[in-house]
N, C-alpha and C positions, 0 to 999 in steps of 0.2 A: 681601603674598604672594598669588599667584594660587591659588585653590582648585582642586584636582583633582576634577572632578565625574565622572570616569570610574568606572563601576561594573563590577567583574569578577564573573562568575558562578561559583559553585562547580560541581563536576561534576554534582551532583544537580539544581541549579537549571537549568544549561544543558541537561542531558539532558531535563528536563521540557519545556523550551521546544521543543527539537528533536523530542521524541517527540510532543508535541501537534501540531506542524506536520506531522510525518511521517504521523501517523494521519489528519489532515485531508486531506493530499495523497493518501494511499492511498484514502480514501473517494471523493475526487474522481476518482482513477484508476480505481476500480471503476465509478464512474458513467460513465466514458469507455469502458473496455475491455469491460464486459459488454454494454452496448447496441451497441457496435461489433461484437462477435462476432455479435450477432443481425442487425445490418444486413448484414454481409458474409457471414455463414454460415461454416461450417468451412473451406471452400476459400479464400474471400476473406481470412479471418483468417489462414490459412496464408501468403498473400502478404504481408500486413502483418507477421506475426511474423518471416518470413524476413529482411525488410529491417531490422526493429527489432532483431533479435538480432545482426545484423552491426554495427549502429550501437552497440549497448549496450556492448561492451567499450571502444570508443573514447570513448563518453560517460562511462563509469566512470573511464577514465584521466583525463579532464579534470575530472570532478566529484567523484571520490573520491581519486584519486592526487595530483593537483597541489595541491588545497587543503590536504591533509595536510602536504605539504612546506612550503608557505608558513606554515601554522599553527604548525608546529614552530619554524621560524626566528623568527617573530614572538614566540612564547611565550618562547623562550630569551632573546632580546634584551630583552624586557620584564622578565624575571626578573633580568637583569643591569643594568637601568637604561640600556640603550643605545637611547634613544628616537630618535636621529637615524638609527641603522641600521634601526629599525622603519620609519620613513618612507621611507627610501631603498629598502628591500626591495620596497615596493609599486611604486615607479617602475620598478625593474629587472624585476620579475616581469611587470608589465603588458606590457613590450616583448617579453620572452621568450615569453609565452603567446600573444600575437597572432601571432607567427611560427609557434608550434606549431600553433595552430588552422588557419592557412592551409595549412601543410604537411600536416596530417591530412586536410583537405578534398581537397587535390590527390591524395593517395595513395588515398583512398577512391574518388574519381572514376575514377582509372585502373584500380582493381581491380573496378569494377562488372561489366564484360562478362565477364572470366574467371570471376568468382564465379558469375554467373547461368548461364553455360554449363555449369559444373560441377555445380550444385545444382538447377537447375530446368529440366526438359525442355520446359516450356511457354514459358520466357523472359519471363514476364509480371511477375516480381518486379522487373524493372529500373525500372519506373515509381516504385515506392515508394522505392527506394534513391536515385534522383535527387532526390526531394523532400526527403530528410533530410540530404543532404550539407552544405548551407549552415549547418545548426545547429551544426556542429563549431566554427566560429569563435565563435559566441555562447557555447558551452559554456566555451571558454577564457577569455573575458571574465568570465563568472560565477565561474569557479573562482578567479580572481585575487582578487576582492573577498570572496568567501565565505571563502577561506582566511585572508585578512587579518583580517577581523572575528572569525573563530573563534580565531585566535591571540591576539587581544585579549580573548578570553573573553566576547564579545558575540554570542550566537546569534540575536538577533532579525532582523538583516538576512538571514541564511541562511533562517530560517523563513519570513519574508514572501516572499522571492524564490521559494522552493519553491512556495508557494501560488499566486503569480502565474503561474508556469510551468504548474502543473497546471490552472488555470482556463483558460488559453489553449488548452491541449491539449483540454480537455473541450469548450469552446464551439466553437472553430474546427475542431478535428479531427472531431468528430461532425457538425458542420454541413456542412463540405466533403464528407465521406464520403457523407452522406445525399443531398445535392443532386446530386453527381456520379453516384451510382447511379441516381437517378431520371431523370437526363438521358441516361445512356449505357447503363444496364443492364449495366455492365461492373464486376465486383467487383475486378479488378486495378487499374483506375483509381480506384475508390472507396477502395481501401486506400492509394493514393498521396495522395489527398486528406486522409486521416487523418494521414499522415506530415507533410504540409505544415502542418497545424495544430500539430503538435509543434514544428516549426521556428519558427513565428511566436511560439509561447508562450515558447520559449527566448530569442528576441530581446527580448520584453517584459521578461522577468526580468533579463536583462543590463542593459537600460536602467535599470530600477529601482535596481539595485545601484550603478551608476555615479552616478546622480543622488543616491542616499542618501549616498554618500561626499562628493560635491561640496557638498551642501547642509548636512549635519550634521557631517561630519568624523569623527574617530576618538576624540576626547576627550583626546588628548595635549596638555598645556598648554605654553605658551611657556617657562615656568620649567623644566619637565622637559627641554625641548629645549636650553635654555641650559646646564643642569647636566650634560647628557649627555656621555659621553666622545667623543673625536674620532671622527667618522664613518669607516667603512671605505670603501675605494674601490669603485666600481661593479663592478670586476673581482673583488674579494674576495667581495662579496656574491653575485654571480652564480655564482662558483665554489662557495661554500658551499651555495647553493640547489641547484645542479645535482648536486653530490655527494650531497646528501640526497634530491633528487627522483628521480633515476634508479632506485634500488632500490625506492622507494615506488611510483613509476609502474609499474614492471615487476611489482611485487607486485599492484597494483590490476588490471593487465591480466590477470595469471595468475589472480587471484581470480575474475574474470569469464569465465574461459576456458570455463566450462561452456556458456554461450550460443554462443560462437564455435565451439567444437568441435561442438556439436549442429547449428548452422545449416549448417556445411560438411560435416562427416563423416557425420552422421546422414542428412541428405537425400541425400548421395551414395550411402551404403550402401542406403538405401531404394530409390533408383532402380535400383541394381544388382540387388538381390534381386527386384525386380518383373519383371525380364527373365526370371528363371528360376523364380520361385516365386509368381507373381501369384495363382494359384489358392488357394494356402495362405493368403495374407493376406486375399484376398477372402472365403474361407470363415470365417476367424477373426472378421472384422468384418462379416459379412453383414448383420446387423440395422442396423448404423450406415450402411452403404452404401445399403440399401433406404430408410431414413429420409431420407437426403440426397437421393436421386433423386426422392422424392415432391415435393420442394419446388422443383425446377428443371425447365427445359424440355429440358436436354441431360444424359444420364446421365453419371456420373463415369467418366472414362477412366483407364487404367493410368498415364498420364503425370501426371494430376492427383492420384491417390491419395496419393503421398508428401507432397504439399503439404497435403492434408487431414489426414493423420496428424500432420504437424508442427504444424498449427493446433491440434489437440486437445492435443498435448504442451505447446504454449505456454499454453493455458488452465490446465492443471495447474501449469505452471511459474510462471505469474503469481501463483497463490495461494501456492505455496511461497516465492516470492521476497519475500513480505511480511516474512518473518522476518529474513533477512540484511539487508534494507533497513532495517528498524527497528533491529536491533542494530548496524548500522554507524553509526547515529546516536549510539548510546552510545559507540562507539569514537571518533567525532569529538569528542564532548564530553569524553571521558576523556583524549584526547591532550595538550591543553595543561596539565591539572592533573598528569598523570603526568610530563610533561616538566619542569614546574616543580619537583616533588618530587625528581626525578632530578638536576636541575641544582643544587639546594640540598643534595643528599646527605642528605635527611631520610628515614631508613629507615622510621620509624613512619608518616609521612605517605604514603610510597610504598606501603607495605603496604595502607593503607586505600584509597588511590586505585586500587589494583589489584583488591582484593577487591570493592569496591562495584560497578564495572562488570560484573565476572563474575557477581555475584549478580543484579543487575538484568537482565542478559542472560538468565540461566537462568530467571528468573521469567517472562520474556516468551516465549522460544523453546520451552521445554519443554511447556507446556500446548497451544500451538498445534500443535506438531509431533506430540504425542500425539493430538490431535484428528484430524489428517490421517491418522495411522497407523491409528486405530480406525474412522474414519468417512469414508474417502476417497471412496467411491462416493456416499454420501449427500450429502456436501458438494458434490461436482461436480453432482449432480442438483439440489441446492437452488439453486446459482448459475447454472448453464447449462441450456439447455432441450433440446439435441439428444441423440439416443441415443448418438452417438459420445462425447459429453462424459463420460458416466458409465460407458459400456461400456469404453471405451479409457482415458479420463483418470482414472477412479476408481482403477484399479490403480496408475497412475503416481503419483497423489497420495499413496497409502499409502507408496510407496517414498520419495517426496520428504519425507514426514513424518520419516523417520529422518535424511535429509540436513539437514532444517531444524533439528533439535535440535543436531547437531554443528556445522553451518554457522553458526548464530547465534552460538554461543560462540566459534568459531574467528575469526570476522570481527572481533569486538571485541578479541580477543587480538592480532591482527595489528596493530591501531592502537597497542596498548601497546608492542609490540616496536619499532615505528617511533618511538615517543616517547622510548625510551631509546637510540636510535641504532643499533638492530640491524635496520636495513632489509634488509641482505643475508640475515640469518637468516630473517626472515619471507618474503623472496622465495624462498629455498631451499625452505622448507616448502611454500609454495603451488605452486611449480614442480613439486615431486615429486608433489603432489596432482593437478596438471594432467596429468602424465604417466600417473598411475594412471587418470584419467578417460579419456584417449585409449585406453589399453590395454583397459579394460573395454568401452568402446564398440566397439572393433575386434572384440573377441571375441563380444559378445552381440548387438549390433544387426544384425550380419550373419547371425545365425541366424533363418531365416524365422519360426519359431514364437515368437520373442521380439520381434524387430524393434524398434519404437519404445520398448518398455518398457526396453530396454537403456540408453537415454539416462538415465533416472531412476536406474538401478542404478549407473551410472558416477558420477553426481553424489554419491550417498550414500557410495560407497567413498572418493571423493576427499576429502570433508569430514570423514569419520571420521579419516583419516590427518592432515589439517591440524590438527584439534583437538588430537589427542594430541601432535603435534610442537610446536605453538605453546605448549601448556601446559608441556611439559618445558623448552622454550627459555626461557620466561618465568621459570621457577623458577631455571634455571641462571644466567642473566645478571643477574637482579636480586638474587638471594640471598633472595628473598621466597617463602615457601611459603604460598600461600593456604589458608585453612581449607576443604578440599574438602567437608566435611560441611555446613557452614552456607551455603556459596556455591553448591554444585551438587547435593549429595545431597538436601537438604531439598526444593528445588523439584522434583527428579526424582521423589521419593516422592509428592508431592502431585499432580504431573502424571500419573503412572501411575495413581493412584487415580481421577482424573477420567476417564482413558481407559477404565478398567475399568467405571466406572459406566455408560458408554454401552452396554456389553454386557449388564449386569444389567438396565438400563432400556431394553428394546428396543421402540421405538415406530415401527418401520419401516412398520407397517400404516397409519399415519396420514400417510404420504408426507412432504411438506415441513414441515407443521406439527409432525409427530413429530420431524423432524430438529432444528428450532428448539428444541423443548422439551428434547430430549436435550442439546443444547449448553448451554442455560441451566442445567440440573441439574448438568452436568459442571463448569460455572464455579463454582457454589455449593460443590460437593464440593472443588474445587481450593482455593478460598479458606479453607474450613473446615479442611482438612488443614494448610495453611500456618500458620494460627493455632494449631492444636493442637500443631504441631511448634515453636512459638515462633520462627518464621523471621525475623520483623521485629525490628530492634534500634533503640535510640534514635538512633544515628548515621545510620541509613537515612532518618530523618525530619527531623532537625534542620536539614539543609542545604537542605530543600525550601522553597519559598515558604510563609510562615507556619508554619514548621516547629515552633516552640515551642508554638503553639496546637494543631497537629495531634498533637504528642506527648502533650499533656495529654488530648486526646480519645481517642487510641488506648490510652493507659494506663488511662483510665477504662472503656473498653469491653473491656479485657483483650486487645486485639489485640497489644499489647506488654506483656510481664510482666517 
């Protein structure tokens, strides 16, 4: 008998793998974006962000939507012992997604000029968009293999490919940007160099995943294939995949609508109000504009000011987006285990696999969100150096802190709804949230005294709704009522305590050192309150790597009682 050496990871184990890789990727990303913002300045970073935010929803579609669809199909077939269908699904999806990538690249290429003419009075964003278009094909290749391995509950290939992609972006993106700026003194071309680095990083990641599958395979044995039920036709598999994928892809696209709405609507509205109320905006941000003009040979024009404001918005949004990015990882890890429990109709396992991701998500999103809410300006000043970063971006980050708390929870719940076959419900919830985002943007960004701040407000309103709608939908369709006190309220109480501690311990007089000390104290307060509230339970630890040993240690230290 052939031994099955395939190892499947629990939710917690898989989540730890992806969380570690995501944190590493985020550190690498910070090492990319923060120096890049210094190299390009607020205006150049605005050109970079305008192109990146146009690309982001399409990237999310390929890297978040499509892998989820594949992961669910693979997980369900594995649970039912249909190993031949698992193998064939990879073959079918590879063909479909190559076509999808080529189509997306063509569509984006055709939309470049209309987009730039609508959103950028200078027209210089076009260079960066051209540089990012080829990456769409590589994204679709990556999504095929990532989704396949995630469905097999093997998160290592995804984790490694994430790091490869991030390193390519860091090394090549920063390098190209710096060299081009030195040679041309043109921040728009330098921004395009950074985007080219992202494209090449994606190509390297896609190549790794392809070679990983070809060399090491997937762990499915010959005996499993022999004993597997008769394989479905390619048409049946493609139909199943498409039926599942379309709502998931649309949900992923809508879930990232914030960037797409902001990069089109916000810049258009800023350009419009600059025509009638440029004096109001210049007076509001006079210190930021004076600071910018001191470092350049040509003073900032009215045509460039919307791009500069958008660049600052993107700095704050980059920090905010840490939370949905990390919690989406928990959703990815939760999807196959929730789908398995749902397929087996194991109600007790389903309840555990729903509560655990919600709790882990709350433990991550709430303290960071509270930190942004209570220390927005201080954090922006700590990370970025320009006056505009904390004068304009600080207020935005406070608003984004609210969005982060609800958005982090909503994102993982979206994956759980998709896991039980309620893609259309999650799509409905996210679509309504997107409409709310558009409405709030239309109302508030167009008010000269609010301007760019309205973009953050729209994001917060959108995710508050999506969180409430997703939670109610999850309860309704699974019949599982998560314990709100232990999964959400305990982390919230601890996070609120850590936020309030930054007010009590005011070290603003010590500038950046004071900010770091406040964050450190807040973290200690957060962990202390979590322990006092007896937040952690044995099941939270046992499925982790070396969980039995950790449980003994935590019990001895009275972290778990």
